[in-house]
Structure formats: structure tokens, C-alpha cells
N, C-alpha and C positions, 0 to 999 in steps of 0.2 A: 484606183482608190483603195486604200487599205482600211481595214476595220481596226478601230482603236482597242477593242477588247482582245483582238488576236495578238497585239504587241505586248500586252501586260503579262507579267509573270504570274503563274498560278499561286494562289494563297495557300500557305501550308501551316497556317495558325492552328488548324485542327490537330496537328501532330503534337502540340504542347498540352492539350487537354488531359491526356492520361497522366502526364507528369504533374500537372497542377492538381489533379484529383488525388494522387498518391501523396503529394506534399501536404495538402489540406487534411487528408485522413491521418497522416502521421502527426501533424500539429494538434489536431483535435484529440487523438488518443493520448498524446503526451500531456496535454492539459488535463485530461480526465484522470490520468494516473497521478498527477500532482495533487489534484483535488482529493482523490481517494486516499492518498498517503496522509494528507493533512486531516481528513475526516477520521482516519484510523487513530492518529495521535490524539485528536480531540475526544474521541470516544474512550480511549484508554484513560485520559485524564478525568473524564466524567465518571467512569467506572470507579476510579480510585477515590474520587470525592464522594460518590454514593456509598461506597463501602465504608468510608471513614465516618459518614453520618450515622451509620448503623452501629458504630462502636468497634468495628473491625479495622485492621490496618493492612493496606496493600501497598508495598513499597518495592522499588527496584533501584539498582545502582545506576544503570544507564539503559537507554532505549535507542534502538536504531531501526529505522524503517527503510527497506530497500526492495530489490526485486524488479526494478524497471527493466523491461517494459511490460511483461506479461504476468508478473506475480506481485503480490504484496507480501513481503517477508518482514516480520517483526522479530527482533532479537532483544531480549531483556536479560541483563546480567544482575546477579545477586537479588533475585526476586524472592519476596517473602509475603505470605498471607497469614496474618495472626488474628486470633479471636480474643475477645476481652477476658476469657477464662485462662489464657496462657498457652493454649494449644496453638501450634503454628506449623505451616508447611513452607519449606524454602528450597530453592534450587539455585545452583551457581549460574546456570544458563538455561533460558527458555527460548526455544525457536518455534515460531508459528508462521504459517504461510497459507495464503489463499490465492487462487487465480484471480486476476484483475477483473475478469468479466463475471465472476461469481463470488463477490466478497462476503457472502453470508455463510460460506462453508470454509471453516478453518481447520487446519491440521497442526497440532502442536507436538513437539518432542522435547524431551529433557535429556540431552546427550550426556550430561555430567551426573545424572541421577537426581534423586529427591530425598530430602531430609524431613522427617516428621518429628516435631518437638512436642513434648508433654510438659505440663506444669510441674 
């Protein structure tokens, strides 16, 4: 008499668990990055509106958010911040970035320089 359990192949489903965990982690991280990038654009728009309510003007020509998967990189072209008195600061290009796991620390550069305008 043979044992039925001895004839069965051993289950190897446990070998797929590490792959499933990595795939799940990559999916969650990707979704979190997309949420962070949308939150960044929403906060930029909110800052622009808040500054506008105070009488100041914050404008830019184009905005690009990138840096996937580990950074948030924002590039603004033709950025300008102007006060109601006529004073303004403008830059042809503003590049700012933060690591995705610490979005409260930003580093900004002005690779093309800064222009200060007086009335």
C-alpha cells in the first residue's frame, strides 16, 4: 500500500512570495510618487493663488514635475515674482528637487541666473 501524500509533488508556491512582495512594494511606491507629484503641483497652484490674493504676482511659463522614482524634480521656465510696487525677481529657469521620502526639504538652483527689476 502506498501513501497518497508520498506521490504528490511538493508545493513550491512559497517561492513566489518574494516576487509578489517586491511587485506590491513597487506598485505602492509608484502610486505614492504619482500622488506626491500631483500634490506638488496642487501646492504650487495654491501658493500662486495665495500670493495673488496678497497683491503680488507669481508666474511661470511652463512647469514640469519629474524625477521618478526617487526624487521630485520641479522645473519652472520664465518664473517671475513681482510686487505691487513694481519690484520683481525673475529667472529664465528654476530647478528644484527633493527626495521622495523627504518632500519637506527642497533644494533650488537658478542655472541661468537671476534678474532683479526695479520700478
